[in-house]
C-alpha positions as CSV (number, residue, x, y, z in Angstrom):
1,X,-54.2,16.3,-12.8
2,X,-50.5,15.4,-13.1
3,X,-49.5,11.8,-13.3
4,X,-46.9,12.3,-10.5
5,X,-49.7,13.4,-8.1
6,X,-51.9,10.3,-8.3
7,X,-51.0,8.7,-4.9
8,X,-50.1,11.9,-3.1
9,X,-53.3,12.2,-1.2
10,X,-53.5,8.6,-0.1
11,X,-50.1,8.7,1.7
12,X,-51.1,11.5,4.2
13,X,-54.5,9.8,4.7
14,X,-52.7,6.5,5.6
15,X,-50.3,8.3,8.0
16,X,-53.4,9.9,9.7
17,X,-55.2,6.6,9.9
18,X,-52.2,5.0,11.5
19,X,-51.9,7.9,14.1
20,X,-55.5,7.6,15.0
21,X,-55.2,3.8,15.4
22,X,-52.3,4.3,17.8
23,X,-54.2,6.9,19.8
24,X,-57.2,4.5,20.0
25,X,-55.0,1.6,21.2
26,X,-53.4,3.9,23.8
27,X,-56.9,4.9,25.1
28,X,-58.0,1.3,25.2
29,X,-55.0,0.2,27.3
30,X,-55.3,3.2,29.7
31,X,-59.0,2.4,30.2
32,X,-58.3,-1.3,30.8
33,X,-55.6,-0.4,33.3
34,X,-58.0,2.0,35.1
35,X,-60.6,-0.8,35.5
36,X,-58.0,-3.2,36.9
37,X,-56.8,-0.6,39.4
38,X,-60.4,0.2,40.5
39,X,-61.1,-3.5,40.9
40,X,-58.0,-4.0,43.0
41,X,-59.0,-1.0,45.2
42,X,-62.4,-2.6,45.8
43,X,-60.7,-5.9,46.8
44,X,-58.4,-4.1,49.2
45,X,-61.4,-2.3,50.8
46,X,-63.3,-5.5,51.1
47,X,-60.4,-7.2,52.8
48,X,-60.0,-4.3,55.2
49,X,-63.7,-4.6,56.1
50,X,-63.3,-8.3,56.6
51,X,-60.3,-7.8,58.9
52,X,-62.1,-5.1,60.9
53,X,-65.1,-7.3,61.4
54,X,-62.8,-10.2,62.4
55,X,-61.0,-8.0,64.9
56,X,-64.2,-7.0,66.5
57,X,-65.5,-10.6,66.7
58,X,-62.2,-11.9,68.1
59,X,-62.1,-9.1,70.7
60,X,-65.7,-9.9,71.7
61,X,-64.7,-13.6,72.0
62,X,-61.6,-12.7,74.2
63,X,-63.7,-10.4,76.4
64,X,-66.4,-13.2,76.9
65,X,-63.8,-15.9,77.4
66,X,-64.6,-17.9,74.3
67,X,-61.0,-17.6,73.1
68,X,-58.6,-18.9,75.7
69,X,-55.3,-16.9,75.8
70,X,-52.0,-18.5,76.6
71,X,-50.8,-18.6,80.2
72,X,-47.7,-16.5,79.4
73,X,-49.6,-13.8,77.6
74,X,-47.9,-11.0,79.7
75,X,-44.4,-11.8,78.5
76,X,-44.6,-9.2,75.7
77,X,-44.3,-11.7,72.8
78,X,-46.7,-12.0,69.9
79,X,-49.0,-15.1,70.3
80,X,-50.6,-16.5,67.2
81,X,-54.2,-17.4,67.9
82,X,-55.1,-18.3,64.3
83,X,-55.8,-21.9,65.2
84,X,-58.5,-20.8,67.7
85,X,-60.5,-19.0,65.1
86,X,-63.7,-20.3,63.5
87,X,-64.0,-17.9,60.5
88,X,-64.9,-18.9,56.9
89,X,-64.9,-16.0,54.6
90,X,-65.0,-18.3,51.6
91,X,-63.5,-17.6,48.2
92,X,-59.7,-18.3,48.8
93,X,-59.4,-15.9,51.8
94,X,-57.3,-16.8,54.8
95,X,-57.4,-15.1,58.2
96,X,-54.6,-14.8,60.7
97,X,-54.6,-13.2,64.2
98,X,-52.1,-12.5,66.9
99,X,-52.2,-10.8,70.3
100,X,-49.5,-9.2,72.4
101,X,-49.7,-7.8,75.9
102,X,-48.6,-4.2,76.0
103,X,-49.5,-1.0,78.0
104,X,-51.7,-2.9,80.5
105,X,-53.8,-4.5,77.8
106,X,-53.9,-6.6,74.6
107,X,-53.1,-5.4,71.2
108,X,-54.9,-7.6,68.6
109,X,-53.9,-7.7,64.9
110,X,-55.9,-9.5,62.3
111,X,-54.9,-10.1,58.7
112,X,-57.1,-11.3,55.9
113,X,-55.3,-12.5,52.8
114,X,-56.7,-13.2,49.3
115,X,-54.6,-15.0,46.7
116,X,-55.3,-15.0,43.0
117,X,-53.2,-16.0,40.0
118,X,-51.3,-12.7,40.0
119,X,-50.5,-11.8,43.6
120,X,-51.7,-11.9,47.2
121,X,-53.6,-8.9,48.7
122,X,-53.9,-8.2,52.4
123,X,-56.3,-6.3,54.6
124,X,-55.3,-5.6,58.2
125,X,-57.0,-4.3,61.3
126,X,-55.8,-3.7,64.9
127,X,-57.5,-2.9,68.1
128,X,-56.6,-2.5,71.8
129,X,-58.3,-4.2,74.7
130,X,-57.7,-2.8,78.3
131,X,-57.1,-4.9,81.4
132,X,-60.3,-4.8,83.4
133,X,-60.9,-6.7,86.7
134,X,-59.2,-9.9,85.6
135,X,-60.5,-9.7,82.1
136,X,-60.4,-7.3,79.2
137,X,-62.7,-4.6,77.7
138,X,-62.8,-2.9,74.3
139,X,-60.8,0.3,74.3
140,X,-60.2,1.5,70.7
141,X,-59.4,0.5,67.1
142,X,-55.9,1.3,65.8
143,X,-55.9,3.1,62.4
144,X,-54.1,0.8,60.0
145,X,-54.3,2.8,56.8
C-alpha cells in the first residue's frame, strides 16, 4: 500500500456517515411534525364535536323555554347569549353562542375555543330553528366545515 493512500478510504466513509446523519435528522423532524399535525387535527375534531353538542343543547333549551331570548330578537341583529349558558367543558375551553332571527326562524352559532401556549383553536357549529306556534322547533344543522 502506498503511503499517500493511508487516509483515502476514511474520507469517503466520513462523508457517507455525515450524509446518513443528515437524512436521519430530516426523517426525525418530518415524523415529529406529522405527529404534531395529527394531534392538532384531533383537537379540532374534538372542538367541533363539543360545539355541535353545545348547539343541540342550546337549541333544546331555547325550544323548551329554558333560555330566555331578548325581546328585540326579530330585529335581525346578532344577540350574544353566552352569559345564559351553563356549560363546563373543563380544560381551558371557552364556549360562546349567538342567535339571530332570519328567514322566519333563529340561526344559532356556537363556538368552542381552546387556548394553549402556542395558539387558540376553534370549533364551530350552526343550526336553524323554525318559528312554530309562538315558539321554535329544530329544523336542521348548518354545515360549518
